[in-house]
C-alpha positions in Angstrom: 142.0 127.6 -14.4 140.5 123.7 -14.0 144.1 122.3 -13.6 145.1 124.5 -10.5 141.8 124.1 -8.4 142.4 120.3 -9.2 146.5 120.6 -7.9 145.2 123.2 -5.1 148.9 124.0 -3.1 151.1 121.7 -5.8 153.8 123.9 -8.3 152.5 122.9 -11.6 155.0 123.5 -14.4 154.2 125.9 -17.2 154.7 123.5 -20.5 152.2 120.7 -18.5 150.0 123.8 -17.9 150.1 125.1 -21.8 149.5 121.1 -23.2 146.9 120.4 -20.7 145.0 123.7 -21.5 145.8 124.6 -25.4 146.2 120.5 -26.1 148.8 121.4 -28.2 152.4 120.7 -27.6 154.7 123.5 -25.9 157.2 124.8 -28.0 159.1 126.7 -25.6 157.4 130.5 -25.0 155.6 130.9 -21.7 154.1 134.0 -22.6 150.5 132.8 -23.8 150.7 131.3 -20.6 151.5 134.1 -17.7 149.6 136.6 -19.9 145.9 134.3 -19.6 147.7 133.7 -15.5 147.8 137.5 -14.6 144.5 138.2 -16.2 142.5 135.4 -14.2 144.4 136.9 -11.4 143.1 140.3 -12.3 139.8 139.4 -12.7 138.9 136.7 -10.2 141.3 139.1 -7.4 143.2 136.3 -6.6 146.4 138.2 -6.8 146.9 136.5 -3.3 146.1 132.7 -4.1 147.5 132.5 -7.8 151.9 132.7 -6.9 154.2 132.4 -9.5 156.6 129.4 -8.5 160.1 130.7 -9.0 161.5 128.2 -13.0 158.6 125.8 -12.7 155.4 127.4 -13.0 152.2 128.5 -11.0 151.0 127.3 -7.6 147.2 127.7 -6.5 147.1 128.3 -2.7 144.8 128.8 -0.1 
């Protein structure tokens, strides 16, 4: 979440987000990150703020 806040309104690549958050190399499976983003949206009520950027990753808007 901190990465999205620090880079507000800038699209973040899935692989880079994964590596920064879990401190391990990205091996090609984005479902872990996608699931966590989905849960954050729901828990924080930020469905309108955390946007999926097609073929790139995610962006925090607002």
